[in-house]
PyMOL Python script that loads the backbone (N, CA, C, O; Angstrom):
from pymol import cmd

cmd.read_pdbstr("""\
ATOM      1  N   MET A   1      47.654  -1.574 -19.920  1.00  0.00           N
ATOM      2  CA  MET A   1      47.117  -1.720 -21.272  1.00  0.00           C
ATOM      3  C   MET A   1      45.781  -0.985 -21.353  1.00  0.00           C
ATOM      4  O   MET A   1      44.969  -1.032 -20.429  1.00  0.00           O
ATOM      5  N   ILE A   2      45.581  -0.327 -22.449  1.00  0.00           N
ATOM      6  CA  ILE A   2      44.365   0.433 -22.684  1.00  0.00           C
ATOM      7  C   ILE A   2      43.779  -0.023 -24.022  1.00  0.00           C
ATOM      8  O   ILE A   2      44.525  -0.258 -24.974  1.00  0.00           O
ATOM      9  N   SER A   3      42.479  -0.146 -24.102  1.00  0.00           N
ATOM     10  CA  SER A   3      41.856  -0.663 -25.321  1.00  0.00           C
ATOM     11  C   SER A   3      41.616   0.456 -26.333  1.00  0.00           C
ATOM     12  O   SER A   3      41.540   1.628 -25.965  1.00  0.00           O
ATOM     13  N   PRO A   4      41.499   0.089 -27.603  1.00  0.00           N
ATOM     14  CA  PRO A   4      41.168   1.094 -28.614  1.00  0.00           C
ATOM     15  C   PRO A   4      39.862   1.828 -28.295  1.00  0.00           C
ATOM     16  O   PRO A   4      39.742   3.026 -28.552  1.00  0.00           O
ATOM     17  N   ASN A   5      38.892   1.112 -27.737  1.00  0.00           N
ATOM     18  CA  ASN A   5      37.626   1.753 -27.381  1.00  0.00           C
ATOM     19  C   ASN A   5      37.818   2.803 -26.294  1.00  0.00           C
ATOM     20  O   ASN A   5      37.153   3.839 -26.305  1.00  0.00           O
ATOM     21  N   GLN A   6      38.728   2.539 -25.353  1.00  0.00           N
ATOM     22  CA  GLN A   6      39.009   3.511 -24.302  1.00  0.00           C
ATOM     23  C   GLN A   6      39.702   4.746 -24.880  1.00  0.00           C
ATOM     24  O   GLN A   6      39.400   5.870 -24.478  1.00  0.00           O
ATOM     25  N   VAL A   7      40.615   4.547 -25.807  1.00  0.00           N
ATOM     26  CA  VAL A   7      41.286   5.675 -26.459  1.00  0.00           C
ATOM     27  C   VAL A   7      40.246   6.518 -27.193  1.00  0.00           C
ATOM     28  O   VAL A   7      40.247   7.744 -27.085  1.00  0.00           O
ATOM     29  N   GLU A   8      39.368   5.865 -27.931  1.00  0.00           N
ATOM     30  CA  GLU A   8      38.311   6.572 -28.656  1.00  0.00           C
ATOM     31  C   GLU A   8      37.434   7.365 -27.692  1.00  0.00           C
ATOM     32  O   GLU A   8      37.117   8.524 -27.959  1.00  0.00           O
ATOM     33  N   ALA A   9      37.041   6.760 -26.581  1.00  0.00           N
ATOM     34  CA  ALA A   9      36.179   7.429 -25.602  1.00  0.00           C
ATOM     35  C   ALA A   9      36.864   8.659 -25.010  1.00  0.00           C
ATOM     36  O   ALA A   9      36.222   9.693 -24.823  1.00  0.00           O
ATOM     37  N   MET A  10      38.150   8.558 -24.715  1.00  0.00           N
ATOM     38  CA  MET A  10      38.885   9.707 -24.160  1.00  0.00           C
ATOM     39  C   MET A  10      38.897  10.868 -25.150  1.00  0.00           C
ATOM     40  O   MET A  10      38.690  12.023 -24.776  1.00  0.00           O
ATOM     41  N   ILE A  11      39.141  10.546 -26.412  1.00  0.00           N
ATOM     42  CA  ILE A  11      39.198  11.591 -27.434  1.00  0.00           C
ATOM     43  C   ILE A  11      37.826  12.219 -27.615  1.00  0.00           C
ATOM     44  O   ILE A  11      37.716  13.438 -27.746  1.00  0.00           O
ATOM     45  N   LYS A  12      36.779  11.400 -27.625  1.00  0.00           N
ATOM     46  CA  LYS A  12      35.423  11.937 -27.787  1.00  0.00           C
ATOM     47  C   LYS A  12      34.979  12.746 -26.575  1.00  0.00           C
ATOM     48  O   LYS A  12      34.125  13.623 -26.706  1.00  0.00           O
ATOM     49  N   THR A  13      35.533  12.474 -25.414  1.00  0.00           N
ATOM     50  CA  THR A  13      35.238  13.290 -24.241  1.00  0.00           C
ATOM     51  C   THR A  13      35.834  14.684 -24.424  1.00  0.00           C
ATOM     52  O   THR A  13      35.195  15.686 -24.104  1.00  0.00           O
ATOM     53  N   GLY A  14      37.048  14.741 -24.936  1.00  0.00           N
ATOM     54  CA  GLY A  14      37.719  16.018 -25.163  1.00  0.00           C
ATOM     55  C   GLY A  14      37.236  16.758 -26.393  1.00  0.00           C
ATOM     56  O   GLY A  14      37.247  17.988 -26.431  1.00  0.00           O
ATOM     57  N   LEU A  15      36.812  16.010 -27.398  1.00  0.00           N
ATOM     58  CA  LEU A  15      36.337  16.571 -28.666  1.00  0.00           C
ATOM     59  C   LEU A  15      34.998  15.903 -28.988  1.00  0.00           C
ATOM     60  O   LEU A  15      34.955  14.974 -29.794  1.00  0.00           O
ATOM     61  N   PRO A  16      33.907  16.363 -28.370  1.00  0.00           N
ATOM     62  CA  PRO A  16      32.621  15.660 -28.466  1.00  0.00           C
ATOM     63  C   PRO A  16      32.096  15.399 -29.881  1.00  0.00           C
ATOM     64  O   PRO A  16      31.385  14.418 -30.097  1.00  0.00           O
ATOM     65  N   ASP A  17      32.431  16.254 -30.843  1.00  0.00           N
ATOM     66  CA  ASP A  17      31.915  16.044 -32.202  1.00  0.00           C
ATOM     67  C   ASP A  17      32.818  15.150 -33.043  1.00  0.00           C
ATOM     68  O   ASP A  17      32.529  14.905 -34.214  1.00  0.00           O
ATOM     69  N   ALA A  18      33.905  14.663 -32.457  1.00  0.00           N
ATOM     70  CA  ALA A  18      34.923  13.937 -33.227  1.00  0.00           C
ATOM     71  C   ALA A  18      34.432  12.594 -33.752  1.00  0.00           C
ATOM     72  O   ALA A  18      33.671  11.875 -33.105  1.00  0.00           O
ATOM     73  N   GLN A  19      34.902  12.299 -34.944  1.00  0.00           N
ATOM     74  CA  GLN A  19      34.819  10.953 -35.499  1.00  0.00           C
ATOM     75  C   GLN A  19      36.227  10.395 -35.323  1.00  0.00           C
ATOM     76  O   GLN A  19      37.206  11.026 -35.720  1.00  0.00           O
ATOM     77  N   VAL A  20      36.323   9.220 -34.730  1.00  0.00           N
ATOM     78  CA  VAL A  20      37.629   8.694 -34.336  1.00  0.00           C
ATOM     79  C   VAL A  20      37.809   7.274 -34.841  1.00  0.00           C
ATOM     80  O   VAL A  20      36.905   6.443 -34.748  1.00  0.00           O
ATOM     81  N   GLN A  21      38.988   7.012 -35.373  1.00  0.00           N
ATOM     82  CA  GLN A  21      39.380   5.664 -35.775  1.00  0.00           C
ATOM     83  C   GLN A  21      40.700   5.354 -35.065  1.00  0.00           C
ATOM     84  O   GLN A  21      41.669   6.104 -35.189  1.00  0.00           O
ATOM     85  N   VAL A  22      40.731   4.247 -34.322  1.00  0.00           N
ATOM     86  CA  VAL A  22      41.909   3.892 -33.539  1.00  0.00           C
ATOM     87  C   VAL A  22      42.441   2.549 -34.028  1.00  0.00           C
ATOM     88  O   VAL A  22      41.686   1.592 -34.200  1.00  0.00           O
ATOM     89  N   GLN A  23      43.743   2.493 -34.247  1.00  0.00           N
ATOM     90  CA  GLN A  23      44.403   1.249 -34.666  1.00  0.00           C
ATOM     91  C   GLN A  23      45.532   0.946 -33.687  1.00  0.00           C
ATOM     92  O   GLN A  23      46.406   1.781 -33.458  1.00  0.00           O
ATOM     93  N   ASP A  24      45.507  -0.251 -33.115  1.00  0.00           N
ATOM     94  CA  ASP A  24      46.581  -0.709 -32.226  1.00  0.00           C
ATOM     95  C   ASP A  24      47.715  -1.190 -33.126  1.00  0.00           C
ATOM     96  O   ASP A  24      47.564  -2.187 -33.832  1.00  0.00           O
ATOM     97  N   LEU A  25      48.831  -0.500 -33.107  1.00  0.00           N
ATOM     98  CA  LEU A  25      49.925  -0.781 -34.041  1.00  0.00           C
ATOM     99  C   LEU A  25      50.723  -2.031 -33.709  1.00  0.00           C
ATOM    100  O   LEU A  25      51.284  -2.659 -34.607  1.00  0.00           O
ATOM    101  N   THR A  26      50.786  -2.407 -32.423  1.00  0.00           N
ATOM    102  CA  THR A  26      51.638  -3.531 -32.034  1.00  0.00           C
ATOM    103  C   THR A  26      50.872  -4.696 -31.413  1.00  0.00           C
ATOM    104  O   THR A  26      51.432  -5.777 -31.229  1.00  0.00           O
ATOM    105  N   GLY A  27      49.601  -4.485 -31.089  1.00  0.00           N
ATOM    106  CA  GLY A  27      48.827  -5.520 -30.408  1.00  0.00           C
ATOM    107  C   GLY A  27      49.051  -5.525 -28.906  1.00  0.00           C
ATOM    108  O   GLY A  27      48.466  -6.342 -28.194  1.00  0.00           O
ATOM    109  N   GLY A  28      49.893  -4.619 -28.418  1.00  0.00           N
ATOM    110  CA  GLY A  28      50.207  -4.575 -26.996  1.00  0.00           C
ATOM    111  C   GLY A  28      49.370  -3.590 -26.202  1.00  0.00           C
ATOM    112  O   GLY A  28      49.489  -3.522 -24.978  1.00  0.00           O
ATOM    113  N   GLY A  29      48.522  -2.823 -26.882  1.00  0.00           N
ATOM    114  CA  GLY A  29      47.649  -1.893 -26.194  1.00  0.00           C
ATOM    115  C   GLY A  29      48.325  -0.639 -25.681  1.00  0.00           C
ATOM    116  O   GLY A  29      47.811   0.009 -24.770  1.00  0.00           O
ATOM    117  N   ASP A  30      49.491  -0.279 -26.258  1.00  0.00           N
ATOM    118  CA  ASP A  30      50.130   0.955 -25.810  1.00  0.00           C
ATOM    119  C   ASP A  30      50.730   1.783 -26.948  1.00  0.00           C
ATOM    120  O   ASP A  30      51.267   2.864 -26.708  1.00  0.00           O
ATOM    121  N   HIS A  31      50.645   1.284 -28.183  1.00  0.00           N
ATOM    122  CA  HIS A  31      51.106   2.012 -29.372  1.00  0.00           C
ATOM    123  C   HIS A  31      49.925   2.117 -30.337  1.00  0.00           C
ATOM    124  O   HIS A  31      49.452   1.112 -30.867  1.00  0.00           O
ATOM    125  N   TYR A  32      49.461   3.337 -30.554  1.00  0.00           N
ATOM    126  CA  TYR A  32      48.260   3.527 -31.365  1.00  0.00           C
ATOM    127  C   TYR A  32      48.485   4.512 -32.499  1.00  0.00           C
ATOM    128  O   TYR A  32      49.312   5.420 -32.421  1.00  0.00           O
ATOM    129  N   GLN A  33      47.717   4.295 -33.552  1.00  0.00           N
ATOM    130  CA  GLN A  33      47.579   5.277 -34.621  1.00  0.00           C
ATOM    131  C   GLN A  33      46.122   5.706 -34.602  1.00  0.00           C
ATOM    132  O   GLN A  33      45.220   4.868 -34.601  1.00  0.00           O
ATOM    133  N   VAL A  34      45.895   7.008 -34.586  1.00  0.00           N
ATOM    134  CA  VAL A  34      44.539   7.525 -34.443  1.00  0.00           C
ATOM    135  C   VAL A  34      44.259   8.531 -35.557  1.00  0.00           C
ATOM    136  O   VAL A  34      45.086   9.394 -35.853  1.00  0.00           O
ATOM    137  N   THR A  35      43.094   8.409 -36.162  1.00  0.00           N
ATOM    138  CA  THR A  35      42.599   9.393 -37.114  1.00  0.00           C
ATOM    139  C   THR A  35      41.416  10.085 -36.456  1.00  0.00           C
ATOM    140  O   THR A  35      40.479   9.435 -35.994  1.00  0.00           O
ATOM    141  N   VAL A  36      41.470  11.414 -36.419  1.00  0.00           N
ATOM    142  CA  VAL A  36      40.422  12.193 -35.766  1.00  0.00           C
ATOM    143  C   VAL A  36      39.919  13.250 -36.735  1.00  0.00           C
ATOM    144  O   VAL A  36      40.705  13.994 -37.323  1.00  0.00           O
ATOM    145  N   VAL A  37      38.597  13.308 -36.897  1.00  0.00           N
ATOM    146  CA  VAL A  37      37.951  14.327 -37.717  1.00  0.00           C
ATOM    147  C   VAL A  37      37.081  15.150 -36.782  1.00  0.00           C
ATOM    148  O   VAL A  37      36.203  14.604 -36.113  1.00  0.00           O
ATOM    149  N   SER A  38      37.313  16.461 -36.728  1.00  0.00           N
ATOM    150  CA  SER A  38      36.549  17.309 -35.819  1.00  0.00           C
ATOM    151  C   SER A  38      36.432  18.727 -36.366  1.00  0.00           C
ATOM    152  O   SER A  38      37.380  19.264 -36.940  1.00  0.00           O
ATOM    153  N   SER A  39      35.263  19.322 -36.183  1.00  0.00           N
ATOM    154  CA  SER A  39      35.077  20.718 -36.577  1.00  0.00           C
ATOM    155  C   SER A  39      35.879  21.644 -35.666  1.00  0.00           C
ATOM    156  O   SER A  39      36.128  22.794 -36.026  1.00  0.00           O
ATOM    157  N   GLN A  40      36.281  21.165 -34.505  1.00  0.00           N
ATOM    158  CA  GLN A  40      37.084  21.983 -33.592  1.00  0.00           C
ATOM    159  C   GLN A  40      38.487  22.250 -34.144  1.00  0.00           C
ATOM    160  O   GLN A  40      39.216  23.082 -33.604  1.00  0.00           O
ATOM    161  N   PHE A  41      38.867  21.551 -35.213  1.00  0.00           N
ATOM    162  CA  PHE A  41      40.164  21.770 -35.839  1.00  0.00           C
ATOM    163  C   PHE A  41      40.140  22.925 -36.840  1.00  0.00           C
ATOM    164  O   PHE A  41      41.188  23.359 -37.318  1.00  0.00           O
ATOM    165  N   GLU A  42      38.940  23.421 -37.153  1.00  0.00           N
ATOM    166  CA  GLU A  42      38.806  24.512 -38.124  1.00  0.00           C
ATOM    167  C   GLU A  42      39.656  25.703 -37.706  1.00  0.00           C
ATOM    168  O   GLU A  42      39.589  26.142 -36.558  1.00  0.00           O
ATOM    169  N   GLY A  43      40.459  26.230 -38.636  1.00  0.00           N
ATOM    170  CA  GLY A  43      41.256  27.418 -38.390  1.00  0.00           C
ATOM    171  C   GLY A  43      42.491  27.196 -37.541  1.00  0.00           C
ATOM    172  O   GLY A  43      43.198  28.148 -37.209  1.00  0.00           O
ATOM    173  N   LYS A  44      42.759  25.944 -37.187  1.00  0.00           N
ATOM    174  CA  LYS A  44      43.932  25.633 -36.366  1.00  0.00           C
ATOM    175  C   LYS A  44      45.007  24.965 -37.221  1.00  0.00           C
ATOM    176  O   LYS A  44      44.717  24.208 -38.147  1.00  0.00           O
ATOM    177  N   ARG A  45      46.257  25.272 -36.878  1.00  0.00           N
ATOM    178  CA  ARG A  45      47.369  24.601 -37.550  1.00  0.00           C
ATOM    179  C   ARG A  45      47.425  23.155 -37.073  1.00  0.00           C
ATOM    180  O   ARG A  45      46.840  22.809 -36.047  1.00  0.00           O
ATOM    181  N   ARG A  46      48.125  22.324 -37.816  1.00  0.00           N
ATOM    182  CA  ARG A  46      48.199  20.887 -37.504  1.00  0.00           C
ATOM    183  C   ARG A  46      48.710  20.661 -36.079  1.00  0.00           C
ATOM    184  O   ARG A  46      48.176  19.812 -35.366  1.00  0.00           O
ATOM    185  N   VAL A  47      49.726  21.399 -35.658  1.00  0.00           N
ATOM    186  CA  VAL A  47      50.263  21.202 -34.309  1.00  0.00           C
ATOM    187  C   VAL A  47      49.204  21.548 -33.249  1.00  0.00           C
ATOM    188  O   VAL A  47      49.140  20.896 -32.207  1.00  0.00           O
ATOM    189  N   GLN A  48      48.388  22.551 -33.505  1.00  0.00           N
ATOM    190  CA  GLN A  48      47.319  22.904 -32.564  1.00  0.00           C
ATOM    191  C   GLN A  48      46.248  21.817 -32.525  1.00  0.00           C
ATOM    192  O   GLN A  48      45.691  21.520 -31.468  1.00  0.00           O
ATOM    193  N   GLN A  49      45.968  21.230 -33.677  1.00  0.00           N
ATOM    194  CA  GLN A  49      45.013  20.123 -33.731  1.00  0.00           C
ATOM    195  C   GLN A  49      45.519  18.956 -32.892  1.00  0.00           C
ATOM    196  O   GLN A  49      44.769  18.363 -32.116  1.00  0.00           O
ATOM    197  N   HIS A  50      46.798  18.635 -33.058  1.00  0.00           N
ATOM    198  CA  HIS A  50      47.396  17.523 -32.313  1.00  0.00           C
ATOM    199  C   HIS A  50      47.391  17.825 -30.820  1.00  0.00           C
ATOM    200  O   HIS A  50      47.165  16.924 -30.012  1.00  0.00           O
ATOM    201  N   GLN A  51      47.633  19.064 -30.444  1.00  0.00           N
ATOM    202  CA  GLN A  51      47.604  19.436 -29.033  1.00  0.00           C
ATOM    203  C   GLN A  51      46.227  19.201 -28.423  1.00  0.00           C
ATOM    204  O   GLN A  51      46.126  18.794 -27.265  1.00  0.00           O
ATOM    205  N   LEU A  52      45.174  19.450 -29.181  1.00  0.00           N
ATOM    206  CA  LEU A  52      43.818  19.180 -28.688  1.00  0.00           C
ATOM    207  C   LEU A  52      43.627  17.689 -28.404  1.00  0.00           C
ATOM    208  O   LEU A  52      43.045  17.314 -27.386  1.00  0.00           O
ATOM    209  N   VAL A  53      44.118  16.851 -29.306  1.00  0.00           N
ATOM    210  CA  VAL A  53      43.985  15.402 -29.112  1.00  0.00           C
ATOM    211  C   VAL A  53      44.853  14.951 -27.937  1.00  0.00           C
ATOM    212  O   VAL A  53      44.397  14.185 -27.088  1.00  0.00           O
ATOM    213  N   TYR A  54      46.091  15.417 -27.884  1.00  0.00           N
ATOM    214  CA  TYR A  54      46.963  15.055 -26.763  1.00  0.00           C
ATOM    215  C   TYR A  54      46.361  15.492 -25.434  1.00  0.00           C
ATOM    216  O   TYR A  54      46.500  14.797 -24.428  1.00  0.00           O
ATOM    217  N   GLY A  55      45.695  16.639 -25.428  1.00  0.00           N
ATOM    218  CA  GLY A  55      45.037  17.102 -24.214  1.00  0.00           C
ATOM    219  C   GLY A  55      43.960  16.139 -23.746  1.00  0.00           C
ATOM    220  O   GLY A  55      43.750  15.968 -22.545  1.00  0.00           O
ATOM    221  N   ALA A  56      43.275  15.506 -24.699  1.00  0.00           N
ATOM    222  CA  ALA A  56      42.211  14.559 -24.359  1.00  0.00           C
ATOM    223  C   ALA A  56      42.736  13.252 -23.787  1.00  0.00           C
ATOM    224  O   ALA A  56      42.034  12.574 -23.037  1.00  0.00           O
ATOM    225  N   VAL A  57      43.966  12.896 -24.137  1.00  0.00           N
ATOM    226  CA  VAL A  57      44.540  11.618 -23.677  1.00  0.00           C
ATOM    227  C   VAL A  57      45.727  11.821 -22.734  1.00  0.00           C
ATOM    228  O   VAL A  57      46.471  10.879 -22.461  1.00  0.00           O
ATOM    229  N   LYS A  58      45.905  13.038 -22.240  1.00  0.00           N
ATOM    230  CA  LYS A  58      47.111  13.359 -21.468  1.00  0.00           C
ATOM    231  C   LYS A  58      47.295  12.485 -20.236  1.00  0.00           C
ATOM    232  O   LYS A  58      48.425  12.134 -19.898  1.00  0.00           O
ATOM    233  N   GLN A  59      46.216  12.128 -19.564  1.00  0.00           N
ATOM    234  CA  GLN A  59      46.361  11.300 -18.366  1.00  0.00           C
ATOM    235  C   GLN A  59      46.905   9.914 -18.726  1.00  0.00           C
ATOM    236  O   GLN A  59      47.779   9.389 -18.037  1.00  0.00           O
ATOM    237  N   ALA A  60      46.385   9.328 -19.805  1.00  0.00           N
ATOM    238  CA  ALA A  60      46.865   8.014 -20.236  1.00  0.00           C
ATOM    239  C   ALA A  60      48.304   8.085 -20.731  1.00  0.00           C
ATOM    240  O   ALA A  60      49.064   7.131 -20.563  1.00  0.00           O
ATOM    241  N   MET A  61      48.685   9.202 -21.338  1.00  0.00           N
ATOM    242  CA  MET A  61      50.066   9.363 -21.797  1.00  0.00           C
ATOM    243  C   MET A  61      50.996   9.580 -20.593  1.00  0.00           C
ATOM    244  O   MET A  61      52.099   9.035 -20.555  1.00  0.00           O
ATOM    245  N   ALA A  62      50.551  10.367 -19.621  1.00  0.00           N
ATOM    246  CA  ALA A  62      51.379  10.654 -18.448  1.00  0.00           C
ATOM    247  C   ALA A  62      51.642   9.394 -17.624  1.00  0.00           C
ATOM    248  O   ALA A  62      52.724   9.232 -17.059  1.00  0.00           O
ATOM    249  N   SER A  63      50.657   8.510 -17.557  1.00  0.00           N
ATOM    250  CA  SER A  63      50.816   7.273 -16.796  1.00  0.00           C
ATOM    251  C   SER A  63      51.491   6.183 -17.620  1.00  0.00           C
ATOM    252  O   SER A  63      51.746   5.085 -17.125  1.00  0.00           O
ATOM    253  N   GLU A  64      51.779   6.500 -18.893  1.00  0.00           N
ATOM    254  CA  GLU A  64      52.382   5.584 -19.855  1.00  0.00           C
ATOM    255  C   GLU A  64      51.488   4.400 -20.207  1.00  0.00           C
ATOM    256  O   GLU A  64      51.969   3.380 -20.701  1.00  0.00           O
ATOM    257  N   ALA A  65      50.176   4.536 -19.952  1.00  0.00           N
ATOM    258  CA  ALA A  65      49.231   3.537 -20.454  1.00  0.00           C
ATOM    259  C   ALA A  65      49.257   3.576 -21.987  1.00  0.00           C
ATOM    260  O   ALA A  65      49.108   2.550 -22.650  1.00  0.00           O
ATOM    261  N   ILE A  66      49.449   4.775 -22.531  1.00  0.00           N
ATOM    262  CA  ILE A  66      49.706   4.948 -23.965  1.00  0.00           C
ATOM    263  C   ILE A  66      51.159   5.378 -24.077  1.00  0.00           C
ATOM    264  O   ILE A  66      51.545   6.434 -23.575  1.00  0.00           O
ATOM    265  N   HIS A  67      51.950   4.563 -24.732  1.00  0.00           N
ATOM    266  CA  HIS A  67      53.376   4.850 -24.881  1.00  0.00           C
ATOM    267  C   HIS A  67      53.649   5.675 -26.133  1.00  0.00           C
ATOM    268  O   HIS A  67      54.512   6.553 -26.128  1.00  0.00           O
ATOM    269  N   ALA A  68      52.912   5.390 -27.208  1.00  0.00           N
ATOM    270  CA  ALA A  68      53.113   6.097 -28.473  1.00  0.00           C
ATOM    271  C   ALA A  68      51.764   6.329 -29.140  1.00  0.00           C
ATOM    272  O   ALA A  68      50.886   5.466 -29.129  1.00  0.00           O
ATOM    273  N   LEU A  69      51.624   7.525 -29.724  1.00  0.00           N
ATOM    274  CA  LEU A  69      50.374   7.893 -30.370  1.00  0.00           C
ATOM    275  C   LEU A  69      50.694   8.637 -31.660  1.00  0.00           C
ATOM    276  O   LEU A  69      51.183   9.766 -31.628  1.00  0.00           O
ATOM    277  N   ALA A  70      50.416   8.001 -32.796  1.00  0.00           N
ATOM    278  CA  ALA A  70      50.581   8.634 -34.101  1.00  0.00           C
ATOM    279  C   ALA A  70      49.239   9.244 -34.479  1.00  0.00           C
ATOM    280  O   ALA A  70      48.211   8.569 -34.433  1.00  0.00           O
ATOM    281  N   LEU A  71      49.249  10.519 -34.853  1.00  0.00           N
ATOM    282  CA  LEU A  71      48.001  11.227 -35.122  1.00  0.00           C
ATOM    283  C   LEU A  71      47.858  11.641 -36.572  1.00  0.00           C
ATOM    284  O   LEU A  71      48.813  12.064 -37.223  1.00  0.00           O
ATOM    285  N   ASN A  72      46.636  11.503 -37.052  1.00  0.00           N
ATOM    286  CA  ASN A  72      46.209  12.079 -38.322  1.00  0.00           C
ATOM    287  C   ASN A  72      44.958  12.874 -37.989  1.00  0.00           C
ATOM    288  O   ASN A  72      43.961  12.297 -37.556  1.00  0.00           O
ATOM    289  N   THR A  73      44.993  14.190 -38.182  1.00  0.00           N
ATOM    290  CA  THR A  73      43.847  15.018 -37.845  1.00  0.00           C
ATOM    291  C   THR A  73      43.338  15.742 -39.081  1.00  0.00           C
ATOM    292  O   THR A  73      44.110  16.147 -39.951  1.00  0.00           O
ATOM    293  N   PHE A  74      42.019  15.895 -39.138  1.00  0.00           N
ATOM    294  CA  PHE A  74      41.363  16.504 -40.293  1.00  0.00           C
ATOM    295  C   PHE A  74      40.168  17.326 -39.841  1.00  0.00           C
ATOM    296  O   PHE A  74      39.503  16.977 -38.866  1.00  0.00           O
ATOM    297  N   THR A  75      39.896  18.405 -40.539  1.00  0.00           N
ATOM    298  CA  THR A  75      38.620  19.080 -40.399  1.00  0.00           C
ATOM    299  C   THR A  75      37.618  18.250 -41.208  1.00  0.00           C
ATOM    300  O   THR A  75      38.035  17.444 -42.040  1.00  0.00           O
ATOM    301  N   PRO A  76      36.321  18.424 -40.991  1.00  0.00           N
ATOM    302  CA  PRO A  76      35.356  17.681 -41.817  1.00  0.00           C
ATOM    303  C   PRO A  76      35.530  17.940 -43.316  1.00  0.00           C
ATOM    304  O   PRO A  76      35.379  17.026 -44.127  1.00  0.00           O
ATOM    305  N   GLU A  77      35.843  19.168 -43.675  1.00  0.00           N
ATOM    306  CA  GLU A  77      36.052  19.494 -45.091  1.00  0.00           C
ATOM    307  C   GLU A  77      37.270  18.769 -45.654  1.00  0.00           C
ATOM    308  O   GLU A  77      37.213  18.217 -46.753  1.00  0.00           O
ATOM    309  N   GLU A  78      38.374  18.768 -44.901  1.00  0.00           N
ATOM    310  CA  GLU A  78      39.576  18.057 -45.346  1.00  0.00           C
ATOM    311  C   GLU A  78      39.291  16.570 -45.481  1.00  0.00           C
ATOM    312  O   GLU A  78      39.722  15.936 -46.444  1.00  0.00           O
ATOM    313  N   TRP A  79      38.568  16.016 -44.521  1.00  0.00           N
ATOM    314  CA  TRP A  79      38.268  14.584 -44.546  1.00  0.00           C
ATOM    315  C   TRP A  79      37.383  14.241 -45.734  1.00  0.00           C
ATOM    316  O   TRP A  79      37.595  13.227 -46.399  1.00  0.00           O
ATOM    317  N   SER A  80      36.401  15.074 -45.998  1.00  0.00           N
ATOM    318  CA  SER A  80      35.498  14.846 -47.126  1.00  0.00           C
ATOM    319  C   SER A  80      36.281  14.776 -48.434  1.00  0.00           C
ATOM    320  O   SER A  80      35.951  13.991 -49.324  1.00  0.00           O
ATOM    321  N   ALA A  81      37.307  15.592 -48.539  1.00  0.00           N
ATOM    322  CA  ALA A  81      38.123  15.621 -49.758  1.00  0.00           C
ATOM    323  C   ALA A  81      38.923  14.331 -49.942  1.00  0.00           C
ATOM    324  O   ALA A  81      39.327  14.023 -51.063  1.00  0.00           O
ATOM    325  N   THR A  82      39.161  13.572 -48.873  1.00  0.00           N
ATOM    326  CA  THR A  82      39.918  12.325 -49.004  1.00  0.00           C
ATOM    327  C   THR A  82      39.071  11.210 -49.589  1.00  0.00           C
ATOM    328  O   THR A  82      39.602  10.268 -50.178  1.00  0.00           O
ATOM    329  N   GLY A  83      37.759  11.310 -49.431  1.00  0.00           N
ATOM    330  CA  GLY A  83      36.865  10.275 -49.933  1.00  0.00           C
ATOM    331  C   GLY A  83      36.848   9.012 -49.108  1.00  0.00           C
ATOM    332  O   GLY A  83      36.273   8.007 -49.525  1.00  0.00           O
ATOM    333  N   ARG A  84      37.482   9.045 -47.916  1.00  0.00           N
ATOM    334  CA  ARG A  84      37.530   7.860 -47.049  1.00  0.00           C
ATOM    335  C   ARG A  84      36.438   7.927 -45.991  1.00  0.00           C
ATOM    336  O   ARG A  84      35.828   8.974 -45.772  1.00  0.00           O
ATOM    337  N   GLU A  85      36.207   6.801 -45.344  1.00  0.00           N
ATOM    338  CA  GLU A  85      35.243   6.681 -44.255  1.00  0.00           C
ATOM    339  C   GLU A  85      35.966   6.559 -42.927  1.00  0.00           C
ATOM    340  O   GLU A  85      37.038   5.958 -42.854  1.00  0.00           O
ATOM    341  N   VAL A  86      35.387   7.128 -41.875  1.00  0.00           N
ATOM    342  CA  VAL A  86      35.933   6.933 -40.529  1.00  0.00           C
ATOM    343  C   VAL A  86      35.133   5.843 -39.864  1.00  0.00           C
ATOM    344  O   VAL A  86      35.403   5.493 -38.715  1.00  0.00           O
TER     345      VAL A  86
END
""", "prot")
cmd.dss("prot")
cmd.show_as("cartoon", "prot")
cmd.util.cbc("prot")
cmd.orient("prot")
């Protein structure tokens, strides 16, 4: 089992400027929904953005500490347009 704070820390290690919101979908600590806002996503397609996040959590995914990860990724400009808070 991995905590939401640990997931957030892993992502911020890989994407230091990221704003991250983590939601445990099942309460079991292995199915998460994550929203990530990072300037490193600028000019990248959505799949490339997701690859950056997966790269940050790859060890936890490989060991199956994280079984499922639903991603929502945004550039700061895209996020600003949503009017939501991270």
